[in-house]
C-alpha positions, 0 to 999 in steps of 0.5 A, spaced: 500 500 500 502 506 497 500 513 499 499 517 493 497 524 491 493 525 485 493 532 482 487 534 477 484 527 480 477 530 479 478 531 472 477 526 466 484 522 466 486 524 473 479 521 476 480 514 472 487 514 475 484 515 482 479 509 481 484 504 479 489 506 484 483 505 490 482 498 486 489 496 487 489 498 494 493 504 495 491 510 499 489 516 495 489 523 496 486 528 491 488 535 489 484 539 484 481 546 484 475 544 480 476 549 475 475 544 470 474 538 474 468 535 478 467 533 485 463 528 484 468 524 480 472 523 486 470 517 490 469 518 497 474 513 499 479 518 497 481 524 501 479 531 497 483 537 497 480 543 493 487 547 492 490 550 487 497 548 484 500 555 486 498 554 493 505 551 495 504 552 503 497 548 502 500 543 498 506 542 503 501 541 508 497 536 504 503 532 503 505 531 510 498 530 513 498 524 508 505 522 508 505 522 501 510 517 497 508 518 490 505 524 486 501 523 480 501 529 476 495 530 472 493 538 473 494 541 467 490 545 462 490 542 455 487 545 450 491 547 444 487 553 441 486 556 448 493 556 449 494 560 443 489 565 445 491 565 453 499 563 453 500 566 460 494 562 463 498 555 461 505 558 463 502 560 470 498 553 471 502 548 467 509 550 468 509 555 474 504 550 478 508 544 477 514 548 480 510 550 486 508 542 486 515 540 486 517 545 491 512 542 496 515 535 494 522 537 495 520 540 502 517 534 504 522 529 501 517 526 496 522 523 491 517 520 486 513 523 481 509 520 475 508 526 470 502 526 465 506 530 459 504 530 452 506 528 445 505 536 443 512 537 446 514 534 439 511 539 435 510 537 428 515 531 426 518 530 419 517 522 420 512 517 423 512 514 428 514 519 433 519 515 438 522 518 445 528 520 441 524 524 436 526 532 436 522 536 441 520 542 437 513 545 440 509 549 436 504 552 441 504 554 448 501 548 451 507 544 448 512 549 451 509 549 458 509 541 458 516 541 455 519 546 460 516 541 466 520 536 463 526 540 463 525 542 470 525 535 472 531 533 468 535 538 472 532 536 479 534 529 478 541 532 476 541 536 483 538 530 487 540 523 485 534 521 490 529 524 486 526 519 480 520 521 475 517 518 469 514 522 464 508 519 459 507 523 452 501 521 448 496 525 444 488 523 444 485 520 450 479 516 448 473 512 452 471 512 459 471 507 465 469 500 462 463 500 468 460 506 466 461 509 473 466 515 470 467 518 464 469 525 460 465 531 461 468 538 459 465 544 457 467 546 452 468 539 449 474 539 444 475 531 444 473 528 437 469 522 440 464 525 445 463 531 439 461 525 434 456 522 439 453 528 441 452 530 433 449 523 432 444 524 438 442 531 435 445 534 441 449 539 437 450 541 430 453 537 425 460 534 426 465 539 423 471 536 419 476 541 418 480 539 411 478 534 406 484 535 402 490 532 406 495 527 403 492 521 407 487 516 404 481 519 405 483 526 405 482 527 413 487 528 418 490 522 422 491 521 429 493 517 435 488 515 440 489 511 447 484 509 451 484 512 458 484 505 462 490 503 458 493 510 459 492 509 467 495 502 466 501 505 463 502 510 469 501 505 474 506 500 471 511 507 471 510 508 478 511 501 480 518 501 476 520 507 479 527 508 482 532 513 485 535 517 480 530 515 474 529 520 469 524 515 464 520 518 458 515 513 455 510 515 449 503 512 449 499 510 443 497 504 439 502 505 434 497 507 428 492 512 427 485 513 425 482 519 420 477 523 422 472 520 417 474 513 420 472 515 427 465 518 424 464 511 421 466 507 427 461 511 431 456 510 426 457 503 427 457 503 434 451 507 435 447 504 429 445 511 426 447 516 421 452 522 423 451 529 420 457 532 417 459 539 415 466 539 411 470 546 412 477 548 410 483 546 414 485 549 421 492 552 421 497 548 424 494 541 423 499 536 420 496 531 416 498 525 420 501 524 428 502 517 431 507 515 436 510 508 437 509 505 444 515 500 443 519 502 449 514 502 454 512 495 452 519 492 452 521 495 458 514 495 463 510 490 459 505 495 457 500 493 452 494 497 450 487 493 451 483 497 446 486 498 439 480 498 435 476 505 434 469 501 435 471 499 442 474 505 445 467 509 442 463 503 445 466 505 452 465 513 451 458 511 449 456 507 455 458 513 459 454 518 455 448 515 454 447 514 461 450 521 463 447 525 458 449 531 462 455 529 464 456 529 472 451 535 472 455 540 476 457 544 471 
């Protein structure tokens, strides 16, 4: 049994981490300012603290009060478009917030961190698939805000050899808990799968396709998806393997991508209804194809995604949305 703090544990990915860690028998504390998370996504068994990452003193108290041994850090803003419009918001929360957290950890002697990073640190690579050694050249403040945290973590290990971290990089997270107990509830929703489902149900307008003339088989962008429960399994495996001085980086994905049209067709198959589509011009900065190789984590930690077909990911998202049409109902 490990004492674990999950930051952002009321959010989409963080809440799935809390669920898994509790099921594994760990003691879990959750830190979330609820600016984008949902209190009802956090089980009663987890100790909840409505605290901001900037509150270094409060975080220090939480770490000590709960005798925390490991931190899983998910508390970040993650909308690329928003980061372009409000860059300081991203540097303040994602970068400065992480430094505040690390400062509190250092004060308390907490020397293990699992960092939920992003494949956006790679920018627009020239070759696919993206591997851990691909050159990192972010193209937006979101990617840079996470890259800066990765840099700070490397420097921290150099200065403190007892500290160890793993950073996990991935693109699109998909699906919901297999039992339908928790799921995805964003406002506004920017992820493709829940937006396709909402369009299918008539809860929104037609699903927008931005660009149909890309050099791909069907003319639409291709992206990598990883199911949220597979993602959390990688975080847990990384936590269990972490040792003093570790500075590990792993990419997470299924090793291939799905196009926008393929995701729409797969959703039509799962729901059994046609989906209205509206085609439009490309968005600036959208590369034709992005997907990662997860060979390294599969080789080193034995991780293997259970969900590799689009239909299986979509089915879990549908299971959540059909039973929770208003999400958690608290926003």
